[in-house]
N, C-alpha and C positions, 0 to 999 in steps of 0.2 A: 617347795616347802614340803616336808613331811607331813602326812596326815596323821594326826593323834589317834593313839588307842583310847578307845573309850569303855567303860567298865560301867554297868548298871546305869547306863544312859548319861555318864559323866566322863568327859576328858580325863586322862591321868596326866599328872604333869604340865608342864609348860609348853609353849612351841618354839622355844629358842634352842633346845639341844634334846639329842635322844633320851628316853628313859634309861637307868643303869640298872641292871637285873644281876644279882649274885646268886650262884647256885648252891644248895645244899646237897650233898653228895655221902651223907655218913650212912654206915651199914646198919646201925641199930639206933632204937631211939634216943639213948643217951648219947651217942656220938653226933645225931642230929640237933639234938639240944644245946650241946656244948657249941655246935657251929653257930646255932641262932645266936647264942651270947656273944659271940666274936662279930658275927655280921650287923646284927640289928643296930648298934652304936655307930656304924658306919654310914648309917643312914641310905640304904639302897632306895630306889624307886619301886623295885618290884623283886621278889624272891622267887627263884625256881627249884621246885624239889623234885630231884631226879631220882624217882622212885626205883628204877631199875637197878641202883646201887643197893637198895633196901633189902635185908636179909629175909624178911619176913613179909616181902612181895606176894608170896603165894596165899597168904591170910587176907582176904579182903576186909574182915571186920577190923583188923589190926591197922591195916593201912588207912581206912576211914577214920579211925579213933586218931592215930596219929597225925592225919593231915588237919583233923580236927583242932588239935593241941597246938600245932604249928601255927593255924589260922589265928587261934586266940592269943597266941606269943606275939605275932607279927603285928596285931593290932591293926591300924589303917593300911599296911604296905600289901598290895595285892599279891597273892601266890599262884604262879604256874605251875600246873601239876603235870610231869613230863615221865613218860615210860620209853626211854629212846631204844631202839630194834639195835640187835647186834649188826644188821646190814647196815645201819645208818651210825654206828659210833658208839652203842651201848654196852651193856653189861648182857652176859648170859643169865636168862631167868627162867624159872619152871612154870612158865605160861605159854599156851599158844596164842595166836591172834585173836581167837574168840574170848580165851581168858583175860587177854590184856584189855580188849574191848570191854569185857563185863566190869573191870575193876574200875575203869573210867566211868562208866554208866552209874556205879555205885559211888564214886567220889561227887559226881553231878548231882545225883540224888540226894546226898547230903548236904549240898551247897557248903563244902568246905574249903573250895577254892575258887579263885575268880577267872582261872583261865585253864583251859586243857589245850595240850600240844600234841598233835596226832598226825603221824606221816601219811604223805600222800600217797606212798607206796603200799599202804594197807589196802586188804579187800574192801571193793566198793560198797557192799553191805554194810561193812563194819563203819565205814566213813559216814554213811546216811544214819546209821543207827546212833553214832555218836553225835553228830550234828543235831538229831532229833531230841537227844537227851539233853546236850548242853542247851539248846534253846528253851526247852521246857522248864529249866531250872536256873535262868539268868546267869549261866556261864559261858565267857566267850571261847571260841575255838580259832587256836592257830592251826592251820595245814601247813606241813612242813616238809623240806626235800632236806637232805644232807648227802654228801659226798666227800669222804675222808680221803679218797685218792687221787682226784684231779679236778679241775675247773672246766665244765662242759662249755661249748661256744655261747655265744650272747643269745643266739635264738632259743636255744635249749633252755638257758636260764629263763628268760623271759615266759617261756610256755609254763614253766612251774609257777610263776607268779600267777599267771592268769589261769592255770588249772586250779588252784586255789581259790580265786575269786569265783570261777565258774560253778564250783562245787558248793559255794555257800560260806566260805572261810570268813570270820571276822579279820583275820589277820593272816598274811601270806608270809611265810619264812623260808629262805634259802641261805644255806651254809655250805660252802666248798673250800675245797684245799688248791691253793696256788702252787704251782711249779716253777713260777716266775713272777716278777713284778708286773709283766704285762698280764697275766691272768687275774691279779686285784683289780687292774683296770677295767677287765672285761666284765667282771662282777659289780663294780661300782657302775658300769656303763649301763649293764641290764637291769640294776635297781632304779637307775634314775627314768628309764624309759618305762619301767612297768609303775613307777610312782605317776608319772604323766598321764599313762594311758589308763590306769585302773583308779577303782574308786574306793579301794579298802586300805587301811595302813599296812606296811611291809617291815618285815627285818631282813636285812642282807649283811653277810659277813664274809671275809676270807679269813680261813683259819691258819694257825702256824706263824712263823716269824714274819714271813712275806706280809701275811694277811692281818697283821697286827694293827696296821695303818688303817685299814677299813674300820676297825673299831671305834677310832678317833674320829674319823673324818665321814662315817657313813650317814650321818644325819645330814649333811650337806646334798647327799644323792638320795634322799628319800626315806632312809631307814630310821625307824621312830624308835627304836631299842637296842641297846648294845651290852654285851655280857661282859661282866669284869670279876675278878678274885675277891672275896670276902675272906673265907679262908682257906678254901680248896679249890682248885680247878676242875672244871667239867669238860674243858675241850682245849686244844694246842692254840695258845697265841693269846689267851686271855691276859689282860692287864690287871694289876693290883688296883681296887677300887679308889684307893686315895689318888693315884697316879692318872687314872682315867679320867676322875674327877675335874682335876686341874687342867688337862689337855681340853676337855670338852668346853671348860669355861672359856679358855683362850680362843679357841676355834670360834665360841660363840661371840664374844667380844669383837673380834677381827670381822666376822660377818656382820655385825652390827654398827662397824665403824667407829670403834670405840677405842 
C-alpha cells in the first residue's frame, strides 16, 4: 500500500489511487492564469507551479505575489512549488543555488504554497536551510532526484529514496529515463522496496514512452502521486489528465476485485 501524502496534518485524497498532479509552465502571469482556467475544471488533486519556466523568476516579490494569486485561485487544491535545475531537466534561470534557496525561503515564509520540491543534489547547507524554513511555516518538503539520461541500477535508486528520508524529507521523489522496458521494472521494483522499507510517502516514475506505464501503475508499487497534462506537459511521457484518471480508476477497481 502506498503511504498517503499528508499536508497540514491531514492526508490528501483517498488510499485507493495515487494523487494526480498537473503542472503549470506559463512564462508570464497571464499565461499561468490561462493555464489555470483550463486545468482547474479538470479537477486535479494537486497543482505544481514550475517556476523555472517563469520569466520574472529573478524578482522574489513578484514570484511570491503570483504564488499567492495561484493559491487563491486554486482554492482547496494543494500547490507544489518547484524550481527544477538544468541538470535535472529544468530551464536556464538567472539565479545561483543560493538565490534559488532564498526564493524557496521567501515562498515558505509567505505560506502561499503547500509543498516545495527541492533536489537532493543541492548543497547540503541549502537543503538544511530549506528544511528548517519549510517546517517553521507548515510547508511540506519533497526531496527529489531526476535523471533524464538513464535509469541507475536498483540499489542506486533505493539509495536516493533513503537519502531523502535520512535528510528529513516529508516526501521522496525519483524520476528517471528508461532505455528499455526492463528499466521501467527496475524503477518500479526500487519504489516497492523503498515503500516497504521507508516510513515516508514516495513519488516514483519512469519518463518517456516506455515509462508512461509507470504513471498508471506506480501506485501499485507505492507511488503516492503521478503527473498528468492539464494544458501543457512539464516532462516527457505525461498523459492527459482525462485519460490518466480513467486508467487509474480501472486499475483501482481491478485491485479491489470489482
